[in-house]
VEXVEX-329348 format. One record per residue (C-alpha): residue number from 0; residue in three letters; x, y negated, z negated. Coordinates in pm, 1 decimal, decimal comma, m for minus. Layout:
residues N
+-----+-----+----------+----------+----------+
!   n ! res !       px !       py !       pz !
+-----+-----+----------+----------+----------+
! NUM ! ALA !        X !        Y !        Z !
...
+-----+-----+----------+----------+----------+
This chain:
residues 318
+-----+-----+----------+----------+----------+
!   n ! res !       px !       py !       pz !
+-----+-----+----------+----------+----------+
!   0 ! MET !    932,0 !   1080,7 !   1344,3 !
!   1 ! SER !   1002,3 !   1227,5 !   1000,7 !
!   2 ! VAL !    809,1 !   1176,8 !    677,8 !
!   3 ! GLU !   1107,0 !    982,5 !    541,2 !
!   4 ! GLU !   1106,8 !    752,1 !    844,7 !
!   5 ! LEU !    734,8 !    690,9 !    805,1 !
!   6 ! ARG !    786,8 !    593,0 !    443,1 !
!   7 ! SER !   1084,3 !    372,9 !    528,5 !
!   8 ! ILE !    878,4 !    158,0 !    766,4 !
!   9 ! GLY !    617,0 !     94,2 !    498,4 !
!  10 ! LEU !    339,1 !    304,7 !    648,9 !
!  11 ! ASN !     69,0 !    318,4 !    382,4 !
!  12 ! MET !   m207,5 !    490,5 !    572,7 !
!  13 ! GLY !   m274,3 !    785,8 !    345,2 !
!  14 ! ASN !    m17,3 !   1053,2 !    276,4 !
!  15 ! ALA !    296,0 !   1021,6 !    491,5 !
!  16 ! LYS !    317,4 !   1396,0 !    548,5 !
!  17 ! SER !    m37,9 !   1422,0 !    676,3 !
!  18 ! VAL !     27,3 !   1130,2 !    909,7 !
!  19 ! LYS !    337,0 !   1305,4 !   1045,1 !
!  20 ! ASP !    134,3 !   1623,0 !   1103,3 !
!  21 ! GLU !   m120,6 !   1422,8 !   1300,8 !
!  22 ! ILE !    148,6 !   1261,3 !   1515,8 !
!  23 ! ASP !    316,9 !   1596,3 !   1578,5 !
!  24 ! ALA !    m17,9 !   1740,0 !   1685,1 !
!  25 ! LEU !    m24,2 !   1495,7 !   1973,1 !
!  26 ! GLY !    255,8 !   1683,9 !   2145,8 !
!  27 ! PRO !    475,0 !   1491,4 !   2395,1 !
!  28 ! ALA !    418,5 !   1117,1 !   2379,2 !
!  29 ! ALA !    157,0 !   1015,6 !   2629,8 !
!  30 ! ALA !    222,2 !    721,5 !   2855,1 !
!  31 ! VAL !     56,3 !    413,1 !   2716,6 !
!  32 ! PRO !    m67,3 !    160,7 !   2971,5 !
!  33 ! PRO !     66,3 !   m192,6 !   2925,0 !
!  34 ! THR !   m259,7 !   m332,6 !   2794,9 !
!  35 ! SER !   m276,6 !   m632,3 !   2565,1 !
!  36 ! PRO !   m346,8 !   m523,8 !   2204,2 !
!  37 ! ALA !   m640,8 !   m666,2 !   2013,0 !
!  38 ! VAL !   m447,3 !   m914,4 !   1802,6 !
!  39 ! HIS !   m611,9 !  m1045,4 !   1489,5 !
!  40 ! PRO !   m582,0 !  m1424,2 !   1470,6 !
!  41 ! HIS !   m402,0 !  m1416,8 !   1137,3 !
!  42 ! SER !   m168,4 !  m1126,8 !   1215,6 !
!  43 ! SER !     49,3 !  m1281,5 !   1480,7 !
!  44 ! ALA !    355,4 !  m1053,5 !   1480,6 !
!  45 ! VAL !    250,3 !   m874,5 !   1797,6 !
!  46 ! ALA !    121,8 !  m1194,5 !   1956,9 !
!  47 ! ALA !    460,5 !  m1353,9 !   1894,9 !
!  48 ! ALA !    645,9 !  m1068,9 !   2060,0 !
!  49 ! ALA !    412,2 !  m1071,9 !   2358,3 !
!  50 ! ALA !    435,9 !  m1447,9 !   2404,2 !
!  51 ! ALA !    814,2 !  m1461,7 !   2369,3 !
!  52 ! ALA !    867,0 !  m1397,4 !   2738,7 !
!  53 ! ALA !    626,1 !  m1671,3 !   2836,2 !
!  54 ! CYS !    766,3 !  m1946,0 !   2612,2 !
!  55 ! PRO !   1127,9 !  m2063,1 !   2599,3 !
!  56 ! ALA !   1334,5 !  m1984,0 !   2292,2 !
!  57 ! PRO !   1415,5 !  m2277,0 !   2061,2 !
!  58 ! ALA !   1751,0 !  m2443,5 !   2113,7 !
!  59 ! CYS !   1982,5 !  m2399,0 !   1818,5 !
!  60 ! ASP !   2324,4 !  m2501,7 !   1960,7 !
!  61 ! GLY !   2468,6 !  m2162,2 !   1870,7 !
!  62 ! LYS !   2403,5 !  m2213,4 !   1498,9 !
!  63 ! PRO !   2149,9 !  m2020,3 !   1288,8 !
!  64 ! ARG !   1838,3 !  m2228,2 !   1233,0 !
!  65 ! THR !   1757,1 !  m2312,6 !    874,0 !
!  66 ! LEU !   1478,4 !  m2510,6 !    713,9 !
!  67 ! MET !   1718,1 !  m2797,5 !    645,3 !
!  68 ! SER !   1827,7 !  m2821,1 !   1010,8 !
!  69 ! SER !   1480,9 !  m2767,5 !   1160,3 !
!  70 ! ASN !   1279,0 !  m3018,0 !   1357,9 !
!  71 ! PHE !    987,8 !  m2913,7 !   1137,8 !
!  72 ! LYS !   1142,7 !  m3042,6 !    815,6 !
!  73 ! ARG !   1251,5 !  m3371,7 !    971,6 !
!  74 ! GLU !    910,1 !  m3447,0 !   1122,5 !
!  75 ! TYR !    714,1 !  m3315,5 !    822,9 !
!  76 ! ALA !    897,0 !  m3553,7 !    591,0 !
!  77 ! ALA !    815,1 !  m3846,2 !    819,6 !
!  78 ! VAL !    433,5 !  m3816,2 !    816,8 !
!  79 ! GLU !    158,1 !  m3829,3 !    559,4 !
!  80 ! CYS !   m154,1 !  m3618,5 !    538,2 !
!  81 ! PRO !   m427,3 !  m3748,6 !    771,4 !
!  82 ! GLU !   m721,3 !  m3909,8 !    596,6 !
!  83 ! LEU !   m952,8 !  m3976,7 !    891,8 !
!  84 ! GLN !  m1096,7 !  m3748,2 !   1155,3 !
!  85 ! HIS !   m946,4 !  m3937,9 !   1448,6 !
!  86 ! GLN !   m597,7 !  m3881,1 !   1307,0 !
!  87 ! LEU !   m653,2 !  m3506,7 !   1289,5 !
!  88 ! PHE !   m823,0 !  m3477,9 !   1629,1 !
!  89 ! SER !   m568,5 !  m3699,6 !   1803,9 !
!  90 ! SER !   m284,5 !  m3481,8 !   1673,6 !
!  91 ! MET !   m469,7 !  m3162,0 !   1766,9 !
!  92 ! HIS !   m524,6 !  m3284,9 !   2121,5 !
!  93 ! SER !   m163,7 !  m3399,8 !   2162,2 !
!  94 ! PHE !    m34,1 !  m3074,0 !   2013,0 !
!  95 ! LEU !   m231,4 !  m2860,1 !   2258,4 !
!  96 ! MET !   m132,9 !  m3073,6 !   2556,2 !
!  97 ! VAL !    238,8 !  m3069,4 !   2472,9 !
!  98 ! MET !    225,7 !  m2701,3 !   2379,6 !
!  99 ! CYS !     80,8 !  m2622,9 !   2723,4 !
! 100 ! VAL !    374,1 !  m2807,1 !   2881,6 !
! 101 ! HIS !    619,8 !  m2625,9 !   2654,8 !
! 102 ! CYS !    475,4 !  m2285,6 !   2749,2 !
! 103 ! LYS !    403,4 !  m2374,3 !   3112,6 !
! 104 ! GLN !     27,0 !  m2333,6 !   3083,3 !
! 105 ! PRO !   m240,4 !  m2542,4 !   3261,0 !
! 106 ! ALA !   m330,2 !  m2864,9 !   3080,0 !
! 107 ! SER !   m698,0 !  m2799,2 !   3152,9 !
! 108 ! ALA !   m684,2 !  m2492,0 !   2927,5 !
! 109 ! GLY !   m546,6 !  m2699,9 !   2640,1 !
! 110 ! LYS !   m813,5 !  m2966,0 !   2683,3 !
! 111 ! ASP !  m1088,1 !  m2702,8 !   2698,2 !
! 112 ! LEU !   m964,4 !  m2539,9 !   2375,9 !
! 113 ! PHE !   m951,6 !  m2876,7 !   2202,1 !
! 114 ! LEU !  m1310,9 !  m2957,2 !   2297,2 !
! 115 ! ARG !  m1434,7 !  m2622,9 !   2168,4 !
! 116 ! LEU !  m1248,4 !  m2663,7 !   1838,8 !
! 117 ! GLN !  m1379,9 !  m3017,8 !   1801,9 !
! 118 ! GLY !  m1733,7 !  m2895,3 !   1866,9 !
! 119 ! GLU !  m1704,8 !  m2637,9 !   1589,8 !
! 120 ! SER !  m1578,9 !  m2905,7 !   1350,7 !
! 121 ! PHE !  m1883,8 !  m3122,5 !   1416,8 !
! 122 ! GLU !  m2099,6 !  m2846,7 !   1267,3 !
! 123 ! ASN !  m1969,4 !  m2963,1 !    927,4 !
! 124 ! PRO !  m1981,1 !  m3344,9 !    962,7 !
! 125 ! LYS !  m1945,4 !  m3421,3 !    591,5 !
! 126 ! GLU !  m1600,5 !  m3261,6 !    588,5 !
! 127 ! LEU !  m1490,2 !  m3489,1 !    871,6 !
! 128 ! LEU !  m1596,0 !  m3791,6 !    669,0 !
! 129 ! SER !  m1447,8 !  m3701,7 !    332,2 !
! 130 ! GLU !  m1260,7 !  m3367,3 !    340,0 !
! 131 ! ILE !  m1021,9 !  m3365,1 !    633,4 !
! 132 ! GLN !   m809,4 !  m3100,8 !    459,6 !
! 133 ! VAL !  m1106,1 !  m2862,7 !    445,5 !
! 134 ! ALA !  m1190,0 !  m2936,5 !    809,3 !
! 135 ! ALA !   m833,2 !  m2859,1 !    918,5 !
! 136 ! THR !   m826,8 !  m2531,6 !    726,6 !
! 137 ! ARG !  m1162,4 !  m2431,4 !    872,8 !
! 138 ! ILE !  m1020,2 !  m2495,7 !   1221,7 !
! 139 ! TRP !   m734,3 !  m2257,8 !   1132,9 !
! 140 ! THR !   m993,5 !  m1977,4 !   1099,8 !
! 141 ! SER !  m1144,7 !  m2037,7 !   1444,8 !
! 142 ! THR !  m1158,3 !  m1752,9 !   1697,5 !
! 143 ! GLN !  m1146,9 !  m1991,5 !   1995,5 !
! 144 ! LYS !   m871,1 !  m1895,9 !   2242,2 !
! 145 ! LEU !   m653,6 !  m2062,0 !   2503,3 !
! 146 ! GLN !   m821,3 !  m1932,6 !   2817,7 !
! 147 ! GLY !   m911,1 !  m2002,5 !   3178,2 !
! 148 ! GLY !   m750,4 !  m1971,9 !   3517,0 !
! 149 ! GLY !   m372,2 !  m1969,7 !   3513,7 !
! 150 ! VAL !   m334,4 !  m1887,1 !   3143,2 !
! 151 ! ASP !    m79,9 !  m1612,0 !   3083,2 !
! 152 ! LYS !   m227,6 !  m1300,8 !   2928,0 !
! 153 ! ALA !     30,0 !  m1315,0 !   2649,0 !
! 154 ! LEU !    m90,7 !  m1665,1 !   2555,2 !
! 155 ! ASN !   m462,3 !  m1588,9 !   2563,4 !
! 156 ! VAL !   m459,6 !  m1620,4 !   2184,8 !
! 157 ! GLU !   m644,3 !  m1811,8 !   1915,9 !
! 158 ! PHE !   m554,7 !  m2155,9 !   1785,8 !
! 159 ! CYS !   m385,2 !  m2025,8 !   1471,8 !
! 160 ! SER !   m158,3 !  m1802,4 !   1681,5 !
! 161 ! LEU !    m58,3 !  m2100,0 !   1897,3 !
! 162 ! LEU !      8,4 !  m2303,3 !   1584,2 !
! 163 ! ASN !    230,1 !  m2030,6 !   1438,8 !
! 164 ! ARG !    406,5 !  m1987,0 !   1773,2 !
! 165 ! ALA !    491,0 !  m2356,5 !   1774,3 !
! 166 ! LEU !    621,5 !  m2340,9 !   1417,6 !
! 167 ! ARG !    852,8 !  m2054,6 !   1509,3 !
! 168 ! ASP !    974,8 !  m2225,0 !   1828,0 !
! 169 ! ASP !   1045,2 !  m2551,8 !   1640,9 !
! 170 ! ASP !   1039,3 !  m2750,5 !   1964,4 !
! 171 ! ALA !   1132,3 !  m3116,9 !   1916,0 !
! 172 ! ASP !    857,2 !  m3243,6 !   2149,3 !
! 173 ! VAL !    579,0 !  m3036,4 !   1994,2 !
! 174 ! MET !    664,4 !  m3084,9 !   1629,3 !
! 175 ! PRO !    563,1 !  m3453,8 !   1575,9 !
! 176 ! HIS !    201,8 !  m3365,5 !   1661,5 !
! 177 ! LEU !    197,8 !  m3027,8 !   1489,9 !
! 178 ! VAL !    315,0 !  m3148,6 !   1148,6 !
! 179 ! VAL !      7,5 !  m3369,9 !   1109,0 !
! 180 ! ILE !   m213,5 !  m3060,1 !   1131,1 !
! 181 ! VAL !     20,9 !  m2871,1 !    897,8 !
! 182 ! ARG !      8,0 !  m3157,5 !    646,2 !
! 183 ! ALA !   m372,2 !  m3137,0 !    644,3 !
! 184 ! ILE !   m383,1 !  m2759,5 !    590,6 !
! 185 ! ASN !   m110,0 !  m2773,5 !    328,8 !
! 186 ! ALA !   m303,4 !  m3032,4 !    131,2 !
! 187 ! LEU !   m557,6 !  m2760,4 !     57,7 !
! 188 ! CYS !   m302,1 !  m2483,5 !      3,4 !
! 189 ! ILE !    m57,4 !  m2681,6 !   m210,3 !
! 190 ! VAL !   m165,7 !  m3027,0 !   m330,2 !
! 191 ! ARG !   m530,5 !  m2972,4 !   m426,9 !
! 192 ! ARG !   m466,1 !  m2726,8 !   m706,7 !
! 193 ! GLU !   m734,2 !  m2763,7 !   m973,1 !
! 194 ! SER !   m646,9 !  m2469,9 !  m1197,1 !
! 195 ! ALA !  m1008,5 !  m2379,8 !  m1276,0 !
! 196 ! SER !  m1086,5 !  m2313,7 !   m909,7 !
! 197 ! LEU !   m769,6 !  m2122,3 !   m817,8 !
! 198 ! LYS !   m815,9 !  m1753,6 !   m739,5 !
! 199 ! PHE !   m563,9 !  m1486,5 !   m833,3 !
! 200 ! PRO !   m522,0 !  m1167,3 !   m628,1 !
! 201 ! PRO !   m662,8 !   m847,9 !   m783,7 !
! 202 ! ASN !   m390,5 !   m636,1 !   m944,9 !
! 203 ! ALA !   m145,3 !   m918,1 !   m861,7 !
! 204 ! VAL !   m101,0 !   m808,1 !   m498,5 !
! 205 ! SER !   m217,6 !   m923,2 !   m156,6 !
! 206 ! HIS !   m199,6 !   m732,8 !    171,3 !
! 207 ! ARG !   m109,7 !   m790,1 !    535,0 !
! 208 ! GLY !   m149,7 !   m546,5 !    821,0 !
! 209 ! GLY !     48,8 !   m573,5 !   1139,5 !
! 210 ! ALA !    305,4 !   m414,8 !   1366,0 !
! 211 ! LEU !    683,4 !   m433,5 !   1356,0 !
! 212 ! PRO !    906,6 !   m338,4 !   1651,6 !
! 213 ! PRO !   1168,8 !    m82,2 !   1539,9 !
! 214 ! GLN !   1460,0 !   m311,1 !   1632,0 !
! 215 ! HIS !   1358,1 !   m545,9 !   1348,9 !
! 216 ! HIS !   1328,6 !   m286,0 !   1070,6 !
! 217 ! ALA !   1687,1 !   m330,5 !    950,9 !
! 218 ! PHE !   1630,4 !   m699,4 !    874,2 !
! 219 ! PHE !   1395,1 !   m617,6 !    587,6 !
! 220 ! ALA !   1635,6 !   m484,3 !    327,4 !
! 221 ! VAL !   1587,0 !   m457,8 !    m48,6 !
! 222 ! GLY !   1695,9 !   m776,5 !   m221,3 !
! 223 ! LYS !   1695,2 !   m996,5 !     89,1 !
! 224 ! LYS !   1549,7 !  m1346,7 !     54,9 !
! 225 ! TYR !   1416,1 !  m1528,4 !    359,2 !
! 226 ! ARG !   1169,7 !  m1803,0 !    446,3 !
! 227 ! VAL !    886,7 !  m1731,4 !    688,2 !
! 228 ! PRO !    886,6 !  m2013,3 !    950,4 !
! 229 ! MET !    507,6 !  m2006,0 !    997,5 !
! 230 ! TYR !    183,5 !  m1959,5 !    807,8 !
! 231 ! LEU !    170,6 !  m1612,1 !    654,2 !
! 232 ! ALA !   m184,3 !  m1482,5 !    625,3 !
! 233 ! THR !   m252,1 !  m1209,9 !    370,8 !
! 234 ! SER !   m571,5 !  m1078,5 !    215,2 !
! 235 ! PHE !   m697,4 !   m977,0 !   m126,5 !
! 236 ! SER !   m849,7 !   m677,9 !     53,4 !
! 237 ! GLU !   m634,1 !   m375,7 !    139,9 !
! 238 ! ASP !   m914,5 !   m253,2 !    366,4 !
! 239 ! LYS !   m885,1 !   m575,4 !    567,7 !
! 240 ! ALA !   m510,9 !   m520,0 !    616,7 !
! 241 ! TYR !   m584,5 !   m162,1 !    721,9 !
! 242 ! GLU !   m836,5 !   m290,3 !    975,8 !
! 243 ! PHE !   m586,1 !   m538,5 !   1119,2 !
! 244 ! TRP !   m300,1 !   m300,0 !   1177,9 !
! 245 ! CYS !   m537,2 !    m54,8 !   1343,8 !
! 246 ! SER !   m666,1 !   m325,7 !   1575,6 !
! 247 ! LEU !   m305,6 !   m411,7 !   1660,7 !
! 248 ! LEU !   m248,3 !    m52,5 !   1765,8 !
! 249 ! HIS !   m559,3 !      5,7 !   1970,9 !
! 250 ! ALA !   m786,9 !   m213,2 !   2178,6 !
! 251 ! ALA !  m1103,9 !    m62,4 !   2031,1 !
! 252 ! PRO !  m1249,0 !   m225,0 !   1717,7 !
! 253 ! ALA !  m1118,2 !    m66,1 !   1398,3 !
! 254 ! THR !  m1356,7 !    110,4 !   1162,2 !
! 255 ! ILE !  m1307,6 !    177,0 !    793,7 !
! 256 ! PRO !  m1245,8 !    457,7 !    724,1 !
! 257 ! LEU !  m1135,1 !    594,4 !   1060,6 !
! 258 ! PRO !  m1248,7 !    943,1 !   1160,9 !
! 259 ! PRO !   m945,1 !   1176,4 !   1177,4 !
! 260 ! THR !   m966,8 !   1212,0 !   1556,1 !
! 261 ! SER !   m974,4 !    835,3 !   1607,4 !
! 262 ! ARG !   m680,5 !    791,2 !   1372,8 !
! 263 ! VAL !   m471,8 !   1035,0 !   1579,3 !
! 264 ! VAL !   m551,7 !    846,3 !   1899,3 !
! 265 ! ARG !   m438,5 !    520,3 !   1741,8 !
! 266 ! TYR !    m97,4 !    666,1 !   1660,3 !
! 267 ! ARG !    m26,6 !    700,0 !   2030,4 !
! 268 ! ALA !     81,2 !    340,5 !   2004,6 !
! 269 ! PHE !    408,9 !    478,7 !   1867,7 !
! 270 ! ALA !    490,3 !    568,7 !   2228,9 !
! 271 ! SER !    492,5 !    198,6 !   2319,7 !
! 272 ! GLY !    719,5 !    104,5 !   2029,9 !
! 273 ! GLN !    452,0 !    m50,2 !   1807,4 !
! 274 ! VAL !    489,3 !     67,9 !   1448,6 !
! 275 ! PRO !    204,8 !     m7,1 !   1205,2 !
! 276 ! VAL !    316,6 !   m182,5 !    888,2 !
! 277 ! HIS !    134,8 !   m252,1 !    564,3 !
! 278 ! TRP !    295,8 !   m545,3 !    385,8 !
! 279 ! VAL !    224,8 !   m561,9 !     11,0 !
! 280 ! ILE !    302,2 !   m897,6 !   m153,0 !
! 281 ! HIS !    356,7 !   m878,4 !   m529,1 !
! 282 ! PHE !    291,2 !  m1168,3 !   m767,6 !
! 283 ! ASP !    388,8 !  m1221,4 !  m1129,4 !
! 284 ! PRO !     94,2 !  m1063,3 !  m1316,9 !
! 285 ! ARG !    124,6 !  m1329,2 !  m1586,8 !
! 286 ! GLY !     m9,6 !  m1573,3 !  m1328,2 !
! 287 ! GLU !   m360,1 !  m1434,4 !  m1369,4 !
! 288 ! HIS !   m395,7 !  m1627,6 !  m1694,5 !
! 289 ! SER !   m122,4 !  m1890,7 !  m1669,7 !
! 290 ! LEU !    m70,2 !  m2147,4 !  m1393,5 !
! 291 ! ARG !    294,5 !  m2163,7 !  m1499,3 !
! 292 ! TYR !    359,6 !  m1821,9 !  m1343,6 !
! 293 ! ARG !    157,8 !  m1866,8 !  m1025,9 !
! 294 ! CYS !    294,2 !  m1897,0 !   m675,3 !
! 295 ! LYS !    261,3 !  m2265,1 !   m581,6 !
! 296 ! ASN !    258,4 !  m2242,6 !   m201,1 !
! 297 ! VAL !    m48,3 !  m2027,4 !   m136,1 !
! 298 ! ASN !   m423,9 !  m2055,2 !   m175,2 !
! 299 ! LEU !   m741,3 !  m1867,4 !    m91,2 !
! 300 ! VAL !   m916,7 !  m1983,1 !    227,9 !
! 301 ! GLU !  m1282,3 !  m1994,0 !    128,8 !
! 302 ! LYS !  m1440,5 !  m2187,8 !    415,8 !
! 303 ! THR !  m1435,1 !  m2049,2 !    769,7 !
! 304 ! VAL !  m1597,0 !  m2147,8 !   1097,8 !
! 305 ! LYS !  m1948,4 !  m2024,8 !   1160,7 !
! 306 ! GLY !  m1956,8 !  m1660,6 !   1261,5 !
! 307 ! VAL !  m1622,6 !  m1565,9 !   1105,2 !
! 308 ! GLU !  m1656,0 !  m1334,6 !    807,2 !
! 309 ! ASP !  m1487,4 !  m1403,8 !    476,6 !
! 310 ! GLU !  m1157,2 !  m1214,3 !    497,8 !
! 311 ! LEU !  m1044,4 !  m1307,8 !    146,3 !
! 312 ! GLU !   m749,7 !  m1471,7 !    318,6 !
! 313 ! PHE !   m464,7 !  m1572,6 !     87,8 !
! 314 ! LEU !   m265,5 !  m1813,9 !    305,7 !
! 315 ! PHE !    102,2 !  m1895,6 !    248,9 !
! 316 ! VAL !    233,0 !  m2220,4 !    395,9 !
! 317 ! PRO !    548,8 !  m2240,0 !    615,4 !
+-----+-----+----------+----------+----------+
């Protein structure tokens, strides 16, 4: 892989030439065992690719799917944001049960995940009484996974990854339950926008680390406009993005900074077709001092479940 190719895929891990030298030093590509990568909950590109074989593709009647024609838009417009905890929990339970049917996973795994998520929510009872939107967003940050006997390895992922998978699939049976959860999260990311409390990304950029299969590189062309059909998690921290794309490329926990020898080992993931990508999202710098120039469909997630570190997550809505 040439220096130019490394630059073209958006590889921002130091100098492109030095990265190429490290890859070349590996010699012939070593065989990479088909192990499941350590997927960060909010970087679901690899999780999506892995789960694609396990879940059916959305029906589109031969026509390209758009927001206007999606089941998501139709169902989202038909519901209001939940105000009470039983509305949120009922939709969460139904979503997980129907999603398990959709992806041919055992219902017991869905019920078990729901109970664990509900238990975490009860650790912040005041939110369940008066701040359902905060409770829903905190659930988004949970590290609880779909697990247990009979669960496909590709679907042994966290709740947020399942939620994003469902948004991408746009299944008509799943969507009525899912949009209630989405409404609750969006109320914090869009509706509750008191200007004094809004945070603006340092240097007017946020970061996302992930992996992008080579066959999809051509889609991302200069000047193209597209809508992401899921939640897009970014971070104020470039180091956090760096950590995520490294964890996507190697099962071992990422360290910052990586020792040179460890960094070389991680690049062996190229042999399996996983290319590390550093996405840099640019905002209008005038937005730092003027709400008029701010992006209106994103907000900083400041409350996470117990045990999950603050990732300075800047979350875009679908």
